[in-house]
C-alpha angles and dihedrals in degrees: 000000000000133000086260089065091053092046087052091049091047089052092051089052091051094049089047094054090044095048092049100039104028096068090052092049090052094044093055090052104260121145140175119005094352091059094050094045097048093046097087092048093050089042092056088049089054094045097046095040094045090051090061095044092046089052091051089049095045093242117151116243115264141116092273101077090040089058092045094051089044091054093048094048094045092051092048092049091047094054093044090051092046092048094050091044090055090050091053092046093249131123106241097318090247119171111251115257111246124214119273111284108211094178093054088052091048093047093050093044090054091047092049092048094047096047095042091054093046093049092045092048092050093048088051098196133026095248098043117116136195110274093214139118099253093048089071090069095039097052094042091043090062091048088049091052090050094046097047094035086227126116098171118141085222092059110036090079092064089072088078098019108045090172091064096248089135100059099173132031120163104248105168095108091044091051093047092051089048089055089052089052092050094045100041102033094225125134123268097256090050090048092049091050092048091052088048091055092049093047092047103040103029112018096044100045090045094052100042092045090049090052093049093050092045092056099037109020135250101298114156096231091045093050095048091044092052094049092049094043086054084071097043106073116084088200093071140071094350100050092066090052087054103042122054094338091261104187098154093046090049090054093046094049090048088055095047100079090065089054087050092051091047090051091053091051091045090053095047095246093124107040094166095096108085134197101043123084118241094247092054088063087065088060091050088050090051087054093060100043100069092054091050092047094047089050093047129332092210087075091055086060087047088055090049092051098047096041089054093090089051091055092047092052089046092051091045091053094050091048090054093047097043110113097194136049090234091060090049093053088047091054091046092049090050091051090050092050087049092054091045092051093048091050090049090051091052090056096043096046094042114111121235119289094248087062094052101063100110110136131225115260110193146021124277092252090052093049091049089051091053091053094047091048096037092233105129115146099352095054098218119112117243094218103184096045092045092053088049091052091047089052090050092052092053095043090047090054089048096046098040090185118149094255093047092049090046091052091047092047090050089054091049091050091051094045093048090052093052095045088049096051093042100044119000107128096203106088104195091045091046091051090049092059101035107021092101087067095048089260079274120156100210093052090055092042092054087054095061098079091057087065098030103052096062092046092045093049089051089051092052094045094046091047092049089049090051090047091052091057092061103111096235092049090045090056089049091051090050089064097039134067110255089230091061088050093052091043093051091050090050093050091047092051091050093047091049092049091050096049101037104029096041097104095054094050092041089052091055094045093047093051091050091049092054089057095048100044116109102216139148088265097046110141099217108027117358128200095270093049091045089054091050094048089052088062100044094104089063091065110020116065120225114280094016108127125231123217124213145111117298090207097069097049100258090119089070088078082087094060099033104037100024094238121134117248131198096229112035090173140017095237104063149120110277109210122200088255093051093045091051093056094043092051104030111030095100089060098036121145133179117277094024132117091258094058092044088055091046091054096043092050094042091235115172109157143029127216115210114195095168127243102304108115131197092243096038091248131123125246114174121210105182091194092068098046122106096006092147090070097028121110089215096074141032125212111243103168143001144178118192106315092340116107137190114199131189115221110239103159097089101057129257094319092065092053093059 
């Protein structure tokens, strides 16, 4: 497929998020930039929530039930808002339309272009896919959604646990990509890459610019700086394409700034938005959180952590303004309830202990240095962004406004969590703080830009304002249009970022590119194996299952060739029948347990991709060893060292 196919699929993804989230944004009274920025969050809530409802109702997964639920919920919200507006003597409580903000559009366009080019360059080709461990599940999970016509987060886990041991697995990302496949007709890898471009280049800049403007206003320099700084941090969105690969977490983090912005509005920390009552913003916030949770619950904990400073400021304001002791006690009690609820969420959303065993890797001074230089994971300082963050810290301490202190505190929370996960020597305390993110350094590193971009943009805007007050500069401004001044500052910032920060961003892109390239040395599916998979439909009939080790990449025949496999992932429930095939196929004979399992599971072929495994380990499956000389299977196709065998040991039925 070509880049046109990826562009087409990305366009479909944008329309999908707009068509599912836009009506809800309009129904709750949002207009202008807020409506555009919140649409992806509402859209993912509709997609993830409808998937569960459709599964309960027995409806096959498609865009039809999503649009139907969107229409019903939008109509209900519209009538509720209209009724409340009448009761308050207002007409609809709509936010006032602001004048057209050309610099906002320019900033977002630049961010979208830069991030699109960077992601496309890292991917390398439209059909490339991440050669990493987690991607086995993600790619096959999309195929499973398409095959079962079920995208429920209560059902996706059955792909690897047919017995139902995995009762919940966040499936909103998988369901959304499956819809892109259905609507665009592209392959699964192309749809995944298209969604990644949309999340990185559109969803992320929209959300982080919205959060920045919610905290600090709609200043031209602030807006442009936030948009450009959204492209300047190697830790996000590129890191989660490199590590994992963590597509659902990337999506959930990209949606989180909108939830933080709505939180600020709901708590009265950003009173600039007019026309909607403060309590209504709580409803808007509730509309964003299900989509985030159904994409990845870890991002809900991120929202809890980064919104904590907002809650503290809100509680402090109420305590100061409370005129009676009873009201003070009420505020204190509410704050205690909030702390208890947050702690409970940390426990409930924390993964099992055996998944939280990631160790520390550095000393505390080293971790602090990585935060200050913005060099986590990739090791190359992001100089421009680091200087902007440092300026933001200084100006926040100078200003000491509620928004400035909230932004600074969000930064300190994110920095503390990263230093804790990377270097804290006290295991139980470290696990208490960072266990919700698997005690995993890349996940906490990817969180940092959510708190850093608003602070850095504030630093740039405040520095530009102070610079403009210098007499010589003020005289220059008196003879120049303000727009040209702002435009020149934006261009200078972009050029500086390109020249000085190039190594950090190039390191991130190069690291991602190495994981996505399909080469003779690829660790998951190399070029020979990929060529063989592309021909599988010539040999394997539809519906006939393929055996093989999930660790060596053969299981991706499910996602890439649309043929069922016995092990769609490495971490899965192994039944007695599956174990019999994995351990005894090479010595199979008619009327044995192995052949009974072959017939019961409708297995007709075996993919042998050798002993190289994605994690460099060794997992022996004796049933797949020595097939070249075994009487139980016959070679039907090969490419290099990759082999496709037909099972012949169990009589005519096994040959299919």
